N, C-alpha and C positions, 0 to 999 in steps of 0.2 A: 393314519387316521386309526382315532377314536374319537370313539362315543360312548355316551354314558347317558343310564339311563333321567333323573333326576335334577334342575336344575337347584334346589336348595339345598342340595349336597356333596351332592357325589359332580358338578361339576365344579361349584366352590374349590372344594380339594381338589378337582388331579390337577386344573388349573394353578392353581397353589400349587402342589409339588413342582408339577412341572416349572413354573417364572422359578420360588424362589428354592427346590434346592437343584432340580439336573439343572437348574439352565438355557432350558428347553430356546426354538425359535419357531413360533406360533407366524405357520405359510398363510392358514388360514385361519380367521378371529371364530373361535364359540358364537356357537347359529345355531338354531334349532335344526334341527335332521327333513328332512323331509321325505326321508324313509322310513319314521317312525315305526316300529310298531301299531299296529292294526290296533291290538288293545289293551287293557289299563287297567294291572290289576290291584285290585283296596284289599287290604287287611281286615284284621280287626281292628274293634275301636280300636282304640287303646285309651291312657289316660283323659281324658277333659271332651271324653267322645266323640273327641276326633278318629277320622279312620288314616291308617299312610297307604301315600298310595304310590305306586306307580307305573314307568312308562317306557318299554325297554327303549333302547339306542335314538329318544328323544333330542337331543343335543352333538355333534358334530364337531369337531377340529383336523385340524394336521399341523404337524407340527416336525422337520425337516434342520438341525444335529442340534447341536446347542453352542451355546458363550461357554467354556469355558471362564470369564472372569466374574461370572452372575454365577457361579453354577455355589453350591452348598462346603463347607469345606468339609467336613465327613462326608461329601459320598467319592464312595475308591472311584480313577480313572481305571476303565476294563479294557480299551479298547487293546483289543486285535494286531496291532503293527508293527 
């Protein structure tokens, strides 16, 4: 079970790593986490006057195993067989 903070970067990056690099099998597709943190962090004003923000555990997804044929060729098999 995995959770991530934000949909705009964290979710996209983590799903890309699981799908394209590791070949993970998704048991539960990414969705809003009903148990996300109640607080939201707002950072300093950035370029263009926008604030960055983070909401811990905002999204949830579950993987179980992987499809080795979909795993990126540079990923080393470290299974303990």
